[in-house]
C-alpha positions as CSV (number, residue, x, y, z in Angstrom):
1,M,-39.7,35.8,3.6
2,T,-41.6,38.1,1.0
3,I,-39.4,40.6,-0.9
4,K,-40.9,44.1,-3.1
5,V,-39.3,44.7,-6.2
6,T,-39.1,48.7,-6.1
7,H,-38.4,50.8,-8.5
8,S,-34.8,49.7,-9.2
9,V,-36.2,47.9,-11.5
10,S,-36.6,50.1,-13.9
11,S,-32.8,50.7,-14.1
12,F,-32.5,47.4,-16.1
13,G,-34.3,49.4,-18.7
14,V,-37.9,47.9,-18.4
15,S,-40.7,50.5,-18.4
16,T,-43.4,49.5,-16.0
17,D,-46.3,51.2,-14.5
18,E,-45.5,52.4,-11.0
19,S,-48.5,50.6,-9.1
20,K,-48.0,47.2,-10.8
21,R,-44.4,47.1,-9.6
22,D,-45.3,48.1,-5.9
23,E,-48.0,45.1,-5.9
24,Y,-45.8,42.9,-7.7
25,M,-44.1,40.1,-5.5
26,V,-42.3,37.4,-5.4
27,K,-40.8,34.7,-3.2
28,L,-37.4,33.8,-2.7
29,S,-35.8,31.4,-0.1
30,P,-34.9,33.2,3.4
31,S,-31.3,33.6,2.4
32,V,-30.0,34.0,-1.6
33,P,-26.7,32.0,-1.9
34,K,-24.2,34.6,-2.9
35,S,-23.3,32.5,-5.4
36,I,-26.3,32.8,-7.2
37,T,-26.6,36.5,-6.7
38,D,-22.8,36.9,-8.3
39,M,-24.5,34.7,-11.3
40,W,-26.9,37.1,-12.1
41,D,-24.5,40.1,-11.5
42,S,-22.7,38.4,-14.1
43,L,-25.3,38.5,-16.9
44,A,-25.6,41.1,-19.6
45,P,-28.3,44.1,-18.5
46,D,-30.2,43.0,-21.8
47,V,-30.3,39.5,-20.4
48,R,-31.8,40.4,-16.9
49,A,-34.1,42.9,-18.6
50,A,-35.7,40.5,-20.6
51,L,-36.0,37.9,-17.7
52,I,-37.6,40.6,-15.5
53,A,-39.9,41.5,-18.2
54,S,-41.2,37.8,-19.2
55,E,-41.5,37.5,-15.2
56,L,-43.7,40.4,-14.7
57,K,-45.7,39.7,-17.8
58,S,-46.6,36.3,-16.7
59,N,-47.2,37.2,-13.0
60,N,-49.6,39.9,-14.0
61,N,-51.8,37.4,-15.8
62,N,-51.9,34.8,-13.3
63,G,-49.1,35.2,-10.2
64,P,-48.8,34.4,-6.5
65,L,-49.9,38.1,-5.6
66,K,-53.3,38.1,-7.4
67,Q,-53.9,35.2,-5.5
68,Q,-52.8,36.7,-2.1
69,R,-54.7,39.7,-2.6
70,D,-57.9,37.8,-3.2
71,R,-57.4,36.1,-0.1
72,S,-56.6,39.2,1.8
73,S,-57.0,42.9,1.6
74,S,-54.3,43.5,4.5
75,T,-51.3,45.0,3.6
76,T,-48.4,42.4,2.7
77,P,-45.1,43.1,4.8
78,T,-42.3,43.8,2.2
79,V,-39.0,43.6,2.6
80,M,-36.5,46.2,0.3
81,M,-33.9,44.7,-1.6
82,S,-31.2,46.2,-3.4
83,R,-30.0,45.8,-6.9
84,A,-28.3,42.5,-6.3
85,S,-31.1,41.1,-5.0
86,S,-33.9,41.9,-7.5
87,V,-33.7,38.7,-8.7
88,S,-36.9,37.3,-10.4
89,S,-38.4,33.7,-9.7
90,S,-37.5,32.2,-13.0
91,S,-33.9,33.8,-12.6
92,V,-33.4,31.9,-9.8
93,S,-34.9,28.7,-11.1
94,L,-32.5,29.2,-13.8
95,L,-29.2,29.9,-11.6
96,E,-30.5,27.0,-9.7
97,Q,-30.0,24.4,-12.8
98,N,-26.7,25.8,-13.5
99,S,-25.8,25.3,-10.0
100,S,-27.5,21.5,-10.0
101,I,-25.6,20.8,-13.3
102,G,-22.2,21.8,-11.2
103,S,-23.0,19.7,-8.1
104,S,-23.7,16.6,-10.8
105,K,-20.7,17.0,-11.8
106,E,-19.1,16.7,-8.4
107,S,-21.0,14.1,-7.6
108,E,-20.1,12.2,-10.8
109,E,-16.4,12.8,-9.4
110,T,-16.7,11.9,-6.1
111,E,-17.8,8.0,-6.6
112,I,-19.2,6.4,-3.8
113,M,-18.7,2.6,-3.4
114,H,-20.5,0.0,-2.2
115,E,-19.0,-3.4,-0.9
116,K,-20.3,-6.4,1.5
117,C,-18.0,-7.0,4.2
118,P,-16.2,-10.7,3.8
119,V,-16.4,-11.1,7.8
120,S,-20.0,-9.8,9.2
121,G,-21.6,-9.5,5.9
122,A,-22.4,-5.7,6.7
123,D,-23.0,-3.4,3.4
124,V,-20.2,-1.1,3.2
125,M,-20.9,2.2,1.9
126,L,-17.2,4.0,1.0
127,T,-17.1,7.8,0.1
128,P,-13.6,9.1,-1.1
129,L,-12.7,12.6,1.0
130,E,-11.7,15.2,-0.8
131,R,-8.1,15.9,-0.2
132,A,-7.0,11.9,-0.2
133,P,-9.5,10.1,-2.6
134,K,-7.5,7.4,-4.0
135,N,-6.4,6.4,-0.2
136,V,-8.6,7.4,2.6
137,F,-12.6,7.0,2.4
138,A,-15.0,7.5,4.8
139,F,-17.4,4.7,5.3
140,T,-21.1,3.4,6.8
141,K,-21.3,0.0,7.4
142,T,-25.3,-1.0,8.0
143,Q,-25.8,-4.7,9.2
144,L,-29.1,-6.6,9.1
145,T,-29.3,-9.1,11.7
146,E,-32.8,-11.5,12.2
147,K,-33.3,-13.7,15.5
148,S,-36.1,-16.2,15.7
149,E,-37.4,-17.6,18.7
150,V,-40.1,-20.3,18.8
151,V,-42.8,-20.9,21.7
152,K,-44.8,-23.8,21.4
153,T,-47.9,-23.9,23.6
154,P,-50.6,-26.3,23.5
155,A,-52.9,-24.1,21.4
156,A,-50.4,-23.0,18.8
157,T,-46.8,-22.6,17.9
158,V,-45.6,-18.8,18.2
159,T,-42.8,-17.6,16.1
160,T,-41.3,-14.4,16.8
161,T,-38.6,-12.9,14.5
162,T,-36.7,-10.0,15.3
163,K,-34.7,-7.8,12.6
164,V,-32.2,-5.4,14.1
165,V,-30.4,-2.7,12.0
166,T,-27.0,-1.5,13.4
167,T,-24.9,0.9,11.3
168,S,-21.2,2.0,12.6
169,R,-19.6,4.4,10.7
170,G,-15.2,5.0,10.6
171,W,-12.7,6.0,7.9
172,R,-10.4,3.2,5.9
173,N,-7.1,4.0,4.4
174,I,-5.4,2.1,1.4
175,F,-2.3,2.4,0.2
176,S,-0.3,0.1,-1.6
177,L,3.8,0.0,-1.2
178,P,5.7,1.0,-4.3
179,I,8.0,-2.6,-4.2
180,S,10.1,-2.3,-6.8
181,Y,14.0,-3.9,-6.8
182,D,16.7,-4.8,-9.2
183,V,18.3,-8.0,-9.3
184,N,21.4,-7.5,-11.3
185,M,23.3,-10.5,-12.7
186,V,27.2,-9.2,-13.0
187,A,30.0,-10.6,-14.8
188,H,32.0,-13.4,-13.3
189,G,34.2,-12.2,-11.4
190,T,34.4,-9.0,-12.1
191,L,32.1,-7.3,-8.9
192,F,35.1,-5.7,-6.8
193,D,37.0,-4.9,-10.2
194,T,38.0,-1.2,-9.7
195,V,36.4,-0.6,-13.3
196,N,32.9,-2.2,-12.5
197,S,30.7,0.4,-10.7
198,Q,27.4,-1.6,-10.1
199,L,28.6,-2.1,-6.6
200,L,29.1,1.4,-6.0
201,D,25.9,2.7,-7.6
202,A,24.3,0.1,-5.8
203,T,24.8,2.6,-2.4
204,G,23.1,5.1,-3.8
205,V,23.5,8.7,-5.2
206,H,25.2,10.9,-2.0
207,P,26.1,14.7,-1.8
208,E,29.4,16.0,-3.1
209,G,31.9,15.0,-0.3
210,Y,30.1,12.5,1.6
211,N,33.0,9.6,1.3
212,T,31.8,7.0,3.7
213,R,29.8,3.4,3.3
214,F,28.7,0.7,5.8
215,A,28.1,-2.7,4.7
216,V,27.9,-6.2,6.9
217,V,30.2,-9.1,6.0
218,D,30.1,-12.6,6.3
219,T,32.9,-13.8,8.6
220,E,34.3,-16.2,5.9
221,V,33.8,-13.9,3.4
222,D,35.6,-11.1,5.0
223,E,38.4,-13.4,5.5
224,L,38.2,-14.4,1.5
225,Y,36.9,-11.5,0.0
226,G,37.7,-8.6,2.6
227,D,41.1,-7.3,1.2
228,R,39.4,-6.8,-1.9
229,I,36.3,-5.2,-0.6
230,R,38.2,-2.4,0.8
231,S,40.3,-1.6,-2.0
232,Y,37.4,-1.5,-4.2
233,F,36.2,1.6,-2.0
234,T,39.6,3.0,-1.3
235,A,40.7,3.2,-4.6
236,R,37.1,5.1,-5.2
237,G,38.5,7.5,-2.4
238,I,35.8,6.1,0.1
239,E,36.0,5.0,3.9
240,L,34.3,1.5,4.1
241,T,33.0,0.9,7.6
242,T,32.2,-2.9,8.0
243,C,30.2,-4.7,10.5
244,V,31.5,-8.2,10.6
245,I,29.0,-10.9,11.9
246,N,29.1,-15.3,11.6
247,G,27.0,-16.5,9.1
248,G,25.9,-19.9,10.8
249,E,22.3,-21.0,11.5
250,A,23.1,-21.0,15.0
251,D,24.3,-17.2,15.0
252,K,20.9,-16.2,13.6
253,R,20.0,-14.5,16.3
254,S,18.5,-11.5,18.1
255,S,22.0,-10.8,19.1
256,A,23.1,-10.6,15.9
257,V,20.6,-7.9,14.9
258,D,21.7,-6.0,17.9
259,T,25.0,-5.7,17.1
260,I,24.4,-4.2,13.6
261,L,21.8,-2.1,15.4
262,D,25.0,-0.6,17.4
263,D,27.3,-0.4,14.7
264,L,24.7,1.8,12.6
265,C,24.0,3.9,15.3
266,A,27.5,4.2,15.9
267,Y,28.0,5.1,11.9
268,K,25.1,7.2,12.2
269,L,23.4,5.9,8.7
270,R,20.9,8.1,7.0
271,R,17.6,7.2,6.6
272,R,18.0,6.9,2.8
273,E,21.3,5.8,2.9
274,P,21.6,1.8,1.7
275,F,24.0,-0.5,3.4
276,L,25.6,-3.6,1.6
277,A,25.1,-7.1,2.9
278,I,27.2,-9.7,1.8
279,G,27.2,-12.8,2.8
280,G,25.4,-16.2,2.6
281,G,21.4,-16.6,3.3
282,C,21.8,-16.1,7.4
283,V,23.7,-12.8,6.5
284,L,21.1,-11.8,4.3
285,D,18.3,-12.6,6.6
286,I,19.6,-10.8,9.5
287,A,20.8,-7.7,7.9
288,G,17.2,-7.2,6.0
289,M,16.0,-7.5,9.4
290,A,18.1,-5.1,11.0
291,A,17.2,-2.8,8.0
292,C,13.7,-3.2,8.5
293,L,13.9,-2.3,12.1
294,Y,16.9,0.7,11.9
295,R,14.9,3.9,11.4
296,R,12.0,2.1,10.9
297,G,13.0,1.3,7.5
298,V,16.2,2.0,5.7
299,P,17.6,0.4,2.0
300,F,20.3,-2.1,2.0
301,V,21.8,-4.3,-1.0
302,R,21.7,-8.0,-1.0
303,V,25.2,-9.2,-2.3
304,P,24.8,-13.1,-2.0
305,T,28.1,-15.5,-1.8
306,T,26.5,-18.9,-1.7
307,L,24.8,-20.6,-4.4
308,L,21.8,-21.3,-2.3
309,A,21.8,-17.3,-1.4
310,I,22.0,-16.6,-5.2
311,V,18.7,-18.9,-6.3
312,D,16.9,-18.2,-3.1
313,A,17.7,-15.9,-0.3
314,S,19.0,-13.0,-2.4
315,V,15.9,-13.0,-4.7
316,G,12.6,-12.7,-2.3
317,V,11.5,-10.0,0.2
318,K,11.5,-12.5,3.5
319,N,13.9,-11.8,6.5
320,G,14.0,-13.5,9.7
321,I,15.8,-15.0,12.4
322,D,15.2,-18.3,14.7
323,Y,13.9,-17.2,17.9
324,C,14.6,-19.3,21.4
325,C,11.1,-19.0,23.6
326,C,11.8,-19.0,27.3
327,V,8.5,-20.9,27.9
328,T,8.9,-23.6,25.9
329,D,12.5,-23.8,25.7
330,E,12.7,-24.5,22.4
331,T,14.6,-23.0,19.5
332,Y,11.7,-21.6,16.2
333,K,13.5,-21.5,13.0
334,N,12.6,-17.9,11.4
335,R,9.7,-17.5,14.3
336,V,10.9,-13.6,14.1
337,G,10.8,-11.9,10.8
338,S,9.7,-9.5,8.3
339,F,8.7,-8.8,4.7
340,Y,11.3,-5.9,3.6
341,A,12.5,-5.8,0.0
342,P,16.5,-4.9,-0.6
343,S,16.8,-1.8,-2.7
344,A,18.9,-4.0,-5.1
345,C,20.7,-7.6,-5.4
346,L,24.0,-8.5,-7.4
347,L,24.6,-11.9,-7.9
348,D,28.0,-12.6,-9.2
349,P,28.5,-16.4,-9.9
350,A,32.3,-16.5,-8.9
351,F,31.5,-16.6,-5.3
352,I,30.3,-20.3,-5.8
353,A,33.9,-21.6,-6.1
354,S,34.9,-20.4,-2.6
355,Q,32.4,-22.9,-1.5
356,D,32.8,-26.8,0.1
357,A,30.9,-29.6,-1.4
358,R,28.0,-29.7,1.0
359,N,27.0,-26.2,0.5
360,I,27.1,-26.3,-3.3
361,S,25.0,-29.4,-2.6
362,N,22.4,-27.7,-0.7
363,G,22.2,-24.9,-3.5
364,F,22.0,-27.8,-6.2
365,G,19.1,-29.5,-4.0
366,E,17.2,-26.0,-4.2
367,I,17.7,-25.7,-7.9
368,L,16.9,-29.3,-8.4
369,K,13.1,-29.1,-6.4
370,L,12.8,-25.8,-8.7
371,A,13.2,-28.1,-11.6
372,L,10.9,-30.4,-10.7
373,V,7.7,-28.6,-9.9
374,R,8.7,-25.9,-12.9
375,S,10.8,-27.0,-15.6
376,S,11.6,-29.8,-17.3
377,D,14.1,-28.1,-19.2
378,L,16.2,-27.5,-16.2
379,F,15.8,-31.1,-15.4
380,D,17.6,-32.1,-18.0
381,L,20.2,-30.0,-17.7
382,L,21.0,-31.0,-14.4
383,E,20.3,-34.6,-15.4
384,A,23.1,-34.2,-17.7
385,H,25.5,-31.5,-16.4
386,G,24.7,-32.0,-12.7
387,T,27.6,-34.1,-11.4
388,A,30.4,-32.0,-13.2
389,L,29.0,-28.7,-12.3
390,V,29.2,-30.1,-8.8
391,E,32.5,-31.3,-8.7
392,S,33.6,-28.5,-10.4
393,R,32.0,-26.2,-8.5
394,F,30.0,-24.8,-11.6
395,E,33.7,-23.3,-12.8
396,D,33.7,-26.3,-15.7
397,E,35.3,-24.6,-18.6
398,S,33.4,-26.2,-21.2
399,L,29.9,-25.6,-19.3
400,K,31.1,-21.9,-18.9
401,Q,31.9,-21.8,-22.4
402,S,28.6,-23.2,-23.6
403,G,26.3,-21.5,-21.1
404,V,25.1,-24.3,-19.0
405,S,26.3,-23.1,-15.7
406,S,24.6,-19.4,-16.7
407,R,21.9,-21.1,-18.0
408,I,21.1,-23.1,-15.0
409,I,21.2,-20.3,-12.6
410,D,19.6,-17.8,-14.8
411,V,16.1,-20.4,-15.1
412,S,16.3,-21.1,-11.8
413,I,16.3,-17.5,-10.4
414,Q,13.9,-16.7,-13.2
415,I,11.0,-19.2,-11.9
416,M,11.7,-18.5,-8.2
417,L,10.6,-14.9,-8.9
418,E,7.9,-15.5,-11.2
419,E,6.4,-17.7,-8.6
420,L,7.4,-15.0,-5.7
421,G,6.6,-11.8,-7.7
422,P,2.7,-12.1,-7.7
423,N,2.6,-13.5,-4.0
424,L,5.4,-11.1,-2.0
425,W,3.0,-11.1,1.3
426,E,2.6,-15.0,0.8
427,S,-1.1,-14.5,1.2
428,K,-1.6,-17.6,-0.3
429,L,0.3,-20.5,1.3
430,D,-0.4,-22.8,-1.3
431,R,3.3,-22.1,-2.9
432,C,5.3,-24.8,-5.5
433,V,8.5,-23.6,-4.4
434,D,7.8,-24.6,-0.9
435,Y,7.3,-28.1,-2.3
436,G,8.4,-30.5,0.0
437,K,8.7,-28.4,3.3
438,C,5.2,-29.1,4.6
439,H,5.7,-32.5,5.6
440,L,9.6,-33.0,5.1
441,D,9.8,-33.6,8.8
442,R,6.5,-36.1,9.2
443,L,8.3,-37.8,6.4
444,I,12.0,-38.2,7.7
445,F,10.1,-39.6,11.2
446,R,8.5,-42.2,9.2
447,L,11.7,-43.1,7.3
448,I,13.4,-43.0,10.9
449,D,10.4,-45.2,12.3
450,Y,10.6,-47.9,9.2
451,Y,14.4,-48.0,9.7
452,L,14.2,-49.2,13.3
453,T,11.6,-51.6,12.8
454,I,13.5,-53.4,10.0
455,V,16.6,-53.0,12.1
456,F,14.3,-54.8,15.5
457,L,13.0,-57.1,13.0
458,T,16.9,-58.1,11.7
459,F,17.9,-59.0,15.4
460,S,15.0,-60.4,16.9
């Protein structure tokens, strides 16, 4: 497209010979971007005049028009321009340079990433999208595959190598879940005291006049503490709805989850409303599973009531139930579950005193395992005071006064959190807190086999 600079040039303050202006021609792109014309108009008149005068002088000496007249005497088609479009080639270059600077800044902000696909080995180019540059990326995958075929003949051996380049495209969505929850130590025996607001505070902030709460409670816990739990909320003008379920391993089934879900629906729990789960490890697992499923996830607060749950089940993010398979006719422990963090945990060691010796020993065994794999100091404390702690159910006054009881529980919880925290989703399976679980069944069967062998040799 050829553009003729008309008499309107003189309006910029440039005095030129009329015939020279008629002969002066500049070549521009078929369409000048509006951003360039806007930038041209934004220049001061004296700046525009100086640019045009410089360009006219340069092209009078050796311009594209002179060369064109030498080649042909025919009349050149021209197009008239308005003042906004009367832009010389030098000014266009200047404006395009400014535009390119802006584009380079944008390209610097839009960082293209390259990586290698760990599965296929393809080269992946990731380009962040404008509206979600930290989360959504358009990708292009390029993969080179080679295939060699060897053909042997009496005359020669021919090797044919075929290279195939394949490309694919798509999008990648990246989002990190904001996992954060507090594990709160409660002053011994004060969780249900009306002056202690920790239990109520854990149930969240609600609109004024919203005076109901929901709790899943272990059957045995309800018998021992049910009246105190209800009185705690009644004293604050709150009506507590409870779902009481059995907390044994045999009750850790999908039917227990269904019971909680039914009661949550009847209660009409809101999407952001936390509910309480008060009981041992089985109840916490069942309640966590229900919290994960109800409305695609609602907050829940763990209140463990056994020593094992205090140092183990309450501080992680795993929930699960045992699954009865109709095909194999077997029951698989924790085969169905989820990784779903609580909104908070409230640990009151006073609950330990309500347990029998067997269950306290189970929790003590978990603490001993942590001591074996992580802490010689904890092991020394258990060795020195373990018998007194189990026999007194962690209520020995001298050990409480000296801080030994709380020290053992605190160190155990801290070790568990340190091990689980960086690996919440168990992407690494070599977890020291699972010490003894991998080969425990095999060891038991070997011990049984050894015992039967001894019995057989003794009586044969």
